[in-house]
N, C-alpha and C positions, 0 to 999 in steps of 0.2 A: 490457564497459560496465559499472558498480557501478553503488549506487542515483545518485537522481537528486535534491536537495532541493526539496520541493514545499511552495509558498508562495499565500499568497492573491493575489500579481502572475502567478506562472506557470501557476497551476492551467486556467486556459482553453486556454493555448494548450498544455500536456506534460499535462494529462489530455483533456479532454473533445474536444478536437482531436486526439487522437493517432490514425493508423489503425494500430495494434497495440494490443491490449490491457493497461490500467496497473493494476500492483499500487499499491495507496497505503498504507503503514504510519502511521496513524497513531499516537502517540507521544510522549514526553516523558522529560526527561532523568533526574528522578527516580524514572522508574515500574524496578520491582527488573525484574518479566516484562516490559517492553518492551526490556530487555537482553540477556534471555536471549533473548529474539525476533531481535535484534538478527544474531546470527551466520548463524541459517537465511533470515532475509531476502537477506544475500549472497549467499548458495547460492543462490538462485533467481535472482537479477539475476543470478549468470556462466553457470550451468545454461541458463537461458533467454531468451541474449544472439541478440539481434535476433528473436524473437519473441515478448515480450513488454517493456514498461518497467517498472523496479521504479522508485519515488520514496517517501520520507520526509517524513512531515511535521507537523513541529511543534508538537503542541498548544495549547501555553500559548504560542508566537505565532501559530499562524493559529486564534485563536477566534474567528473568524465560520465558515468554514469546518468548524471542529469544530462551531460551534451546525446550519449547516447540514443536511450529516449525521445528525446530532443523536447525538454520539460522546460518551456515557457513560461509557462503560469501556475501558481502553484496557491491553495495545496491540491496537484493532480494525484489521483488513486488513481496504479494498476492492479489491475488482477491476470497472474500469472497460473497459467495452465500446461502442461506437457511443452515446459519448458516454450512458451514464448504469451507475449504478452494476447491478452485474448478481447480484454474493455481498458477503456480507456472516460476515469469521468474527474473532469477537470471544474474545480471552483469548491464553495459548501454546497454538500447533500444531506438529505436529511436522513436518520436510521434508515426510512421504510424503503427508499432512494437504492442505498446500500444493498437490502436484504434480497427485494427485489433482481436483483444481479446477481447477487450472490445464488442464489435460489437455483436462480434460471442459469448455471454453470454447474449444479451438483449435480 
């Protein structure tokens, strides 16, 4: 399974009501570091398939959610578990850094 598109319409169902942890990549098409992070997020989605859900949320198209979670810098990656954000990573991060955080939550 690849990344899913998270929107204001499906956020509750896909993220808050998920039975497994959800990694949400807050990004925008014009963001250079977001483009650099995209392949890392894609690899994480494949590597952790069935263990976590991976979604991408375009901050330009979903400003209410961006405001709700105080997203002021992108890329911002938040990991949700049991209906709440349990980890936030801001800026470009290596796959190893993501693996360390994800593994600590599983």
